[in-house]
N, C-alpha and C positions, 0 to 999 in steps of 0.2 A: 902367241896368244890367239891371233886370227888364223883360221884355216885358209881363208882367202882375204887378201887385203881389200879395203873399201875402194869402190870405183866411183866414177862420176855418176853413173846410173843409180848407185846406192844412195848418193847424196840427194839426187832428185826424188827418189822414193821417200827418203826421210823428210824432205821438204813437203811432199804431198801428205804424209802422215801428220805433220804439224798443222798443215792447212785444214785437214779433216778434223783435227782436234779443236781448232778454232770454230769450225762449223758446228761441231757438237756442243761447244760452249754456248754459241749463239742460240741453238735449238733449246738448250737447257734454260737459258734466259726466257725464251718465248714460252716454253711449257709452264714454268713456275709463275711468271707474271700474268699470263692469260688465264690460267686456271684459278688464280687467287682473285681475279678481277670480277666484281659483281656487275650485273646489268645496271643497277641503280648508279653505281660509281661511274660506269662508262658513259651513261647518259648525262651525268653531271659534267664530265669532261667534255662531252660534245657540246653542251650548252655554253661552256666556256670557250668554244671554238679552238680547242687545242689541236695542233697538227697530229694527224693519225687517229683522232678520236672517232671519226665516222667509220673507218674500217674496224676499229676496236669494238664498236657497238655491234657491227654485223657479226663479228667473230663470237662474242660472248652470248649473242642471241641463239647461236647454234654451235655449242661447244664441240659436238661430235665431229663437225666439219674440219676443224683445225687440229683437235687433239689426236685423232687417229693418224692424220698426216704427219704431225710432228713426231709422234712415237715411231712411226715407220721410218722416217728419215733418220732419227737418232739410231735406230737399230742398224740401218744400212751403213751409215757413216762410221759407227764404232766397229762394226764387223769388217768393213773395208780397210779401216786403219789397222786393225789387228792383223788382217791377212797380209797387207803390204809390208808391215814391219816384220812379220814372221819370215817373209822371203829373204829379207836382208840379214836378219840375225841367224837364220839357218845357214846361209852361205858363209857368214862370218865364223860361227862357232860350231857348226854341225847340227844335224837334225835334233838330237836330244837336248843339248844345252840351248840351242837357238830358240826352240819353242818355249822353254822355261823363261828365257830372258825376254822374249817378245811378250808373253803373257804378263810377266811381272811388271815390266816397264809400262806397257799400255794400261794395265789396271791402275798403277800408281798415278800416271799422268791424267788418265780419264777421271779418276776419283777426285783429284785435287783441282785440276785446271778446267775440266769439262763438266763437273758435277757440283762439288761443294762451293767453289768460288763463285761461279755465275749464279747458282740458285740462291746463295746467301745474299748476293748483291740484289737479285730480283726481289727478295723478301724485304730488303731494306728500302728499296726504291721501286715499289710496284707500279706506281703511275708512270714514272719516267720511262721505265723499261718497256711497259706494255705499249705506250704510245710510240716508242721507237721501233718495236718489232712488229706491230700490228700491220702496217702497210705491206711489208714484204711477205708476211705469212698469209695475208689476205690475197695477195697476188698469186702465191703458190696454189692456194685453194681454188683459184679461178682458172688455172691452166687445165685444158681439157683432159690431158692424160692423167695428171695427178688428181683432178676432180673425180674422174670416173673410178680411179683406183681407190680414192677415199670412200666413195659410195659403196664400193664392193667390200671394203674393210668394215664399214659400218654394218652392212648386211650380215657379214660373217660374225661380227662381234655381237649383234643382237640375237643371233642363233645360239651362241654358246653362253651369253650372259643372261642370268635369271632376270625376270621382269622386263623392263623396257630398255635396259642398257642405258645409253646416253640419249635416247630419244625423249626422255622426260624433261630435258632442259628447256629454257635456261634455268639455272639453279640460283636460288635466293636463300639467304640465311633463314633458319627457322626462328621461331619466337624465342626459344631458349638461348639460341646463339646470339641473338640481338641483345637479350638481357645480360648475358655474360659479357658481351663486348662493352655494354654500357657500364657494367660494374667495374670492369678493368679500367675503362676511361675515367671513371670517378676516382679510383685509387691513384691513377696517374695525374689527376688534377685537370684533365681536359674538360671534364663535365662536373658541374656543381652537384652537391648532394640533393638540392631541391629539384634540379633538372632530372636527376636519376629517378627520384620518387615519382615525378610526373610521367616519365616514360614508362615506368612499370605500371603506373595507374592506368595509362592508356590501354595497355595490353589487357589488364584486368577488366577494364570498362567494357571490352568486347564480349566478355563472358558474363557480365552482370545482367540480371533481369530486373524488371520494375518492382517486383515483390520485395527485393532486397533494398531498394532505395526510396520507395514511396513513403509518404506520410500515412500511417495506417488509419483505418476508419475511426477508431476511438479518439484519435488526435485531430481529426478533421474539424475545423471551425466552419460551420455552415449556418444558414438562416432559412426559415420557411418562406415560401413564395408570397404569403400574405403579409409579410412584414412591411412596414412603412420605410420610406427612404431615410427618415431620421433614425429609425431603429437600426438600419443597416450601417449608417454612418457611425453610430455609437459602438457597434461591434468592431468596426474597422479601427476606430480610435483606441479601443480597449486592447485589441490584439496586435495592432500594428500591421495588419495585412491589407494590401491594396486590391486583392482579388478574393472573393468569397463565393463558394458554391451556394446555390439556392435550390432547395428541394421542395417537393410537394408530397406531404404525408410523411415520408421517411427518406433517409439518405440514399436508398436504392433508386429513388425517382428524382435524380438531379435534373433540374430544368435548364440550368445554364449558370453562367458566372456573372456576378455583380462586380463592376469595376469602380474603384473609388472615384476616378475622374468623371465617370458618368453621373454618379450620385451627387458629387460636389457641384457639377455644372447645373444640374436640375434644381438643387436646393438654392444655389446662388441666383438662379433665374426666377425663384419664387414658385417653382412647380413641384413642391414637395409632396403634393397629393397624387402625383403620377404613379400608376401601379408598377410595382417592382418587376412584374413579369414582362413589361414592355421594353425594358432596357437591358435585358439579359443578353449575354453573348454566348454562342454555342462553343463548348470546349471540345477538343479531341477526346474520344473515348478509346482507351487502349487496354488490352488484356494484361494481366499481371505477369504472364509468362513471356511477354515481349522483351527482347533485348534492349538494354538501355541505349545502345548506339542507334538502333532502329527508331526508338522513341524520340531521340534527339533530332534525327532527320525529319521525322513526321511533324514534330512540333515546330521546327524551323519552316517546313513547307507550309504549315497552316498559320504561321505567324502568331503562335499562341504560346504564352508563358506558363500555362497551367493545363494539365490534362487530368481527366478522371480515369482512375484505374479500376477495372472490373475483374471479378473472379470468373471461374469457369461456369458458374451458374447465372451470370449476368448481374449479380449484385455488386454494389459499390464496395471495393476493397480498400480504397484510399485515394489519394491524389499525388501527383508528382509535378514539380515545377522545373523550369530550366535550371534554377539554382541548385536543386537537388542533384540533377544530372552532372552539372559542371563541378560540383563539389567532389564527385567521385574521381575527377581528374586532378583538380588543382588543390583539393583539400577544403577544409571548412572555410566558408565565406561568412563573415560577420560584419555588420555595419553598426552605426551609433545607436540604432533603435533596438538591436537584439538584446534581449535580457535572459536568454536561455542559459542554463548551467552548462559547463563544458562536458563534452562526451566522455572525456578521460581526465580524471583528477588524481595525480600522484599523492600518496599519503606519506606522512613522516616515517611510519613504520615499514615502508617498502611496499605496501600494498597499493591497490588502486580502487577508486570509487568511479564507476562507469555508468553511463546511461544504459538502461536495460535494453534499449533498441540497438546498441552497438553490435555490429555483425560479428559472428563467430570467427570469420577469417581475420577481422581486425584484431580481435583478442589474441588469436594465434600468433599474428605478426608481432603484437605488443609484448607477449610473454614468451615467445619461442616454444609454443606447445602445439599439440595436435588435437584440440577438442573436436568432438564429432559434430558434423553439420548435415547429417543425412536426412533428418526430419525436422530441423529447425534452422532458422537463419540468424537469430539474435541470442545474446547471452541470457537475456530474460526468458526467452523461449526454452533454452537449454535448462535453466534452473527450474522453470515450471514443470517441464517434462520429467526431469530427474526426481523431483519431489512427488509428482503424480497428482497434485492438486494445487489450488491457489495457495501460495505460501503466505505465512504471516510474517510481519516484520520481525527480523532477527533470526528467522529460520535459515539453516545452513545445510549445505551439501558438499561433500568432498568428492573430487573426481580428478584423476591424473595428477595428484600432488597439489591440487589447488582447492582452496576452500572458498565457495561461493556463498555469499550471505545476502539475503533479501533485506536491503536497508530501508527501502521505502516501498510500500504497497498501497496503491490507490484503487479501492474497489476490488475488481478482479484482475487488476493489472499490476505488474512489477514496474516500479519507476526507476529505482537506482539499485545497483548491485555492487557489493564490496568484494574484492578479490584479494586473497592472500595465498602465498605459498605455504604448504604444510611443512613444518620443520622436520628435517631429516629425510625428506623424500625428494626424489628427482623425477622430473617429468619425463616419462618414457618417450623415446623417439619412434618414428614410424617403423613398424615391423617388430619392435621389441615387445617382450611380455608386458602386458598392461596397456598396450596401445589400443585405444578404443575408437575405431573408425566405424563400428557398427552401432546400431541404435540401442542395443542392450548394454548400457553403460553401467558397470558396477559402481555403486556409490553408497556412502554412509550418510544417512540423513538424520539430523537431530535438531532439537529446538534449544534456543538459548533465551 
């Protein structure tokens, strides 16, 4: 069977090949665990003072430093193992059969013992493996010879790799990846459904502008600056608001905010004749295009619970409170004094009665549709624009398999909208025929 019997030297070579395979397995552990490790997770491990965490943070902050080195060592180790084993099998079986045996055995052993097994374990125990391999890998990257060789490899890689190669690190998960991770964690029971909704809301909060969350001008409760303190108190008691804008002439000239505690203190002290203008507090004035997250920071900096929102022409567009901003993250906040109707009211027939100020994106999430929001932010605005004039109560419009009905109209404003699915129609998804992401929405309008 053997052309030449095995010798002691052959056994030493086979032992060296086995040792090289162990080194390859260790490098596979390092490659998988370190590339899957995020900087945030590494910093968290460092805060816990875990052994090896300091070196781990240094590595993930500059992935090109270790990844090029590890890949080079893997290539060297596997090539050397194949070459050594080939010398033994060629002497044993001859040139033709020996090469085939060497390639077959090394491929099988490498795939099972130096690739699949260690990488699977690294995926199952990423923190433990990364902390174990980080000190040794960090030591290798600090060796002068290997360090210079790694830098040379990085330079060569950046020449042939489009863009920045690995120079763009450290790498962090994208917003979509974080959302997907949260969704999977919710399915697995690690995260509650309420927590998932809050995390998603935080991401959406970063893209929300004040125009989408403010109390619009027609709904603003305000008093003229020549009102008496007793009159202001009566408005506060009637509406339940503890802060009320005060204007001179019209709402475009907001002079400040009247606080209930200031009004009550003066009335209690018997100074009810004090001019309202002398107790006003200056509110922040923010543009309606400002991001909600920036507005929240500004209001916290100014220690103000209410801000006046202006449009591009400097007129008052509405107002926003800290509660309005926080509700975008935690959901509707109601107390024992709130008497407002719910924004969404399910109906027995499967439809919904909603506040006309409900955002288009919220309706889309509620019904799983893609209503257009290019020129309007609310369901009432969509209904108004599709009809083309102030709707009358009972007037309807059909769009994307939904029937929108103006259930309550107050003056020139839509108050409540009733939403039903049209029988026999399916809401088209994005990109399908009938998908209306542009402003020219086909709709059938009729009165009832």
